N, C-alpha and C positions, 0 to 999 in steps of 0.2 A: 503494500499499500504506499502510495507516494504522498509525503507530507508537503504542505505548502509552507513557504517561508514566512517568517514573522512579518516581513515587510509587505508581502502579498496579503496577509491576513488583515493587516491594519488598512490597506487601501480598500479591501472589500467591506470592512466595518464601516469606514467613513462613507462609502457609497450607499450602503444600506440606510445609515442614519440620514443621509441627505435625501434620498428617495422618500422615506417614510416620516421624516421629521419636520420637513419644511412646510409651513402653512401657505396655502394660496393666498393671493391678494383679496379674493372675495370671501365673504363670510362663509364659514363652514357650518353646516347643520349636522350635528351628531345625533341621530334620532334613537333615544332610549325608550322608545314606545310611549309610555304615559308621562314621562318626565325629561323632555329634551333639554339639552344644554346648548347654548350658542357660544361660539368662540369668535370673538371679534379681533382679528389681527390688526395691529397698529405699528406705529414706528417703535413704540417701547414694548414692555412686556405684554403678553396676551391678556385680554380682559375676558374672563369667563363669568358667565351669569346664567341664572335661570329664573323662573317666574316668582319662586319664593323669595329669592334675594332681592329681586327687582321690587317686589311689593314692599318689603321691609325698608330697603334704602329709599325708595320713592316717598314712603310715609314719613320717614325721618326728615327728608328734605322739605316736605310739605309743612311739617310742624315748625321747622326753622324759617318758614316763608321763603324758602329757596325754591321758588316755583319753576324756574328754568330747568334745574336739574330734576325736579320732580316730574315735569312733562316728559323729559328724556326717559326716565325709568317707566312711567305709566304707558308711554307710547310704545316702548319695546314689548311690554306684555300684550298691548292691544294688536300690535302688528305680527307678533310671533307665537303668541299662545292662545289661540281661539278656544282650546279646550281646558284651559286653566281654571281652577276654582276662584282665582282672583280676576278672571277676565271682566266680569260685569262690573265689579267695583273699580277696576282699572279705567274702564270707559268713563265711568262717572268722575273719578278723581282726575283723569286727564282733562275732562271738560272744565271742572272746577279750577284746576291749576291754570288752564288757558284763560278763564274768566278773570282770575286774580291778576293776570298781566294784561287784561283788557284786550285780548285777542278773541273778541266776543263772537265774531262770525264762525270761527272754527269751533269755538266752545259750544255754540248753539247746535252745530252739526253733530258733536258728540253727545250732547244732551238728547238729541232726537235719537241717536243710535241707542242711547241707554233706554229710552222710552219704548224701544221696540224689543228690548230684552227682558222687561219686567213691567208689571202693572204700576203705573204712576198716578192712577186716577185719584188715589187718596193720600198721595205723598206731598205733604205741605211744603216741606223744604225744597223738593224738586220744582214745585210751581213758583216759589220765590226765586229760584235760580233762573227760570225761563223768563220771569218778569224782568230781572235785573239785566240779563243779556239782551233782551228786547229793547230796553231803554238805551243800553250802550250801543247798539247798532242802529239807533234811531227808528226802530219799529215801534212807534209810539201807540199805535192802535192795538197791537198785541200786548204791549206793557200795560195800557189802560185796562184792557179786558181782564188780564190776569190779576191785577191788583184790586180791581173792583170786586172780582169774585172772592178774593181773599178777605177783603174787608168785610164782606157780608157772610163770611163763613163762621157760624156760631160755635164751631168746634175750636176755634183759634183762641190763644190767650190774649189777654189785654195787650201786652207788648207786641205780639204778632199783628194785631189790628192796628196799633200805632205805627208799626213799621209799613203796613199796607197803605195806610192813609198818607204817610209821609211820601212814598213813592208815587201815589196818585197825584199828590201835589207837584211832584217833580215832572211827571208827565204833562200835567196841565200847564206847568210853567213853560216847558219846552214847545208846547203847542200855542203858546202865548195867550192862553185862556186864563188871564191873571186873576180874574174875579174868583173863579173856581179854585185856582191854586191857593189863593189866600184863605179861602174858606177851609180847605183841607189842612194847611199848615196851622191855622189858628186853632182848629179843633184838635189837632195833635197836642198843642200846648196845653189846652183845657184838659184833655184826657189825661195827659202825663201829670199835671198838677194834682188831679183828683186821685189818681192811682198812687202817687207818691205819698199822700196822706194816710193811705191804707197800709202801705208796706214800703220797705227800703227798695229802691231801684238802683242797681249798680250802673246800668247802661243808660246814659243820657244822650246818646249819639243822635237819635232821631229828633229829639226836641231841639237840640242844637242845630241840626240841619234845617229844621223848620224855621228857626229864628233867622238863620243865614238867608234862606230863600225869601222870607218876608222883607228883609232889607233889600234883597235884589229886585223885589217886585216894586218897592217904593222908588228904586233907581231907574226902573224901566220906563 
């Protein structure tokens, strides 16, 4: 039996490593059935991620208000993991992160996608989100409809109703219907004052917003 030289063995070993060890420039998908892992080659070390890790990291970024990186994580789940248990929440969180950066047109598209994945007919938070992105993209008719329905929803808390009234005032202001806007903002101040006598309210954002817009109406 002929033995190969040490030099020949070393050359063959290097060739095998080169053939099997070099990543391609394109993303490689290693399908592990129910739990795929994606390898993203870059100029530095390889970045390896899966849906579990992306969800954890994306959530941490969102809590830190680092919405740009949160978007990157949630979008990877949406684009690459349609069967993930985190898919539906990733669609919603992607929309919410986009909304936080005022990328409202794209956010609305993902909110729509979310509504196709689950029943949102009684989801109050979802309706508020649709109302907000509608105002953001200047779809004032939709915004007015959403917040009017929320204002008249008897299942809402007092603060939710105050929030809905404030946003109706914002819609009316942008429509230059200043008389109606004034009435909504004024009512928010009255409702807030009444509620604050009954209990401590930590969030005074909407009454402050209403006072600001009342000043804007006077200046209009």
